[in-house]
C-alpha positions in Angstrom: 107.9 20.2 42.1 104.4 21.6 41.8 102.4 22.0 38.6 101.9 25.5 37.4 98.3 26.6 36.7 97.8 28.2 33.3 94.9 30.5 33.0 93.2 30.9 29.5 89.9 32.2 28.1 89.1 28.8 26.6 86.3 26.7 28.1 87.4 23.8 30.3 86.4 20.3 29.3 85.7 18.3 32.4 85.2 14.5 32.2 82.8 13.5 29.5 81.2 16.9 29.2 81.9 18.7 26.0 81.2 22.4 26.1 77.6 22.5 27.5 76.3 19.4 25.9 76.2 16.1 27.8 76.7 12.8 26.0 73.6 10.7 25.5 72.8 8.5 28.5 74.5 10.8 31.0 72.5 13.1 33.2 69.1 14.6 32.5 65.7 13.5 33.8 64.9 9.9 34.4 61.5 8.3 34.0 59.9 7.9 37.4 62.6 9.9 39.2 61.8 12.4 41.9 59.1 12.8 44.5 55.6 11.7 43.5 53.1 14.6 43.3 50.8 15.0 46.2 48.3 17.3 44.5 48.8 19.9 47.2 49.7 23.5 46.4 52.4 25.4 48.3 51.2 28.4 50.3 53.2 31.0 52.1 51.6 32.7 55.1 52.9 35.5 57.3 51.8 34.9 60.9 52.8 36.4 64.2 55.7 34.6 65.9 53.6 33.5 68.9 51.0 31.9 66.6 53.7 30.1 64.6 55.2 28.8 67.9 51.8 27.6 69.1 51.0 25.8 65.8 54.5 24.2 65.7 54.1 23.1 69.4 50.6 21.7 68.9 51.6 19.9 65.7 54.6 18.3 67.4 52.4 17.1 70.3 50.0 15.6 67.7 53.0 14.0 65.9 52.0 15.7 62.7 53.7 18.1 60.3 52.6 21.7 60.5 50.8 21.2 57.1 48.9 18.1 58.3 48.0 19.8 61.6 46.7 23.0 59.9 44.8 21.0 57.3 43.0 19.0 60.0 42.1 22.1 62.0 40.8 23.9 58.9 38.7 21.0 57.8 37.1 20.6 61.2 36.1 24.2 61.2 
């Protein structure tokens, strides 16, 4: 015999969560968690597809990420 699902307008309490509050010690940010900051700023560029393919190809040949490859090329001048 299968259980019948009853639909109501009341909030569902799942596990240890009560409404939207989480009990102390569960969830939330942890000290030292996450990726360490690099100091670099994200930049978005719109480039022609052929140029993107060339940069990607050359970066792969140099065994660098695209960011590393472009940074080295820009610093060289």
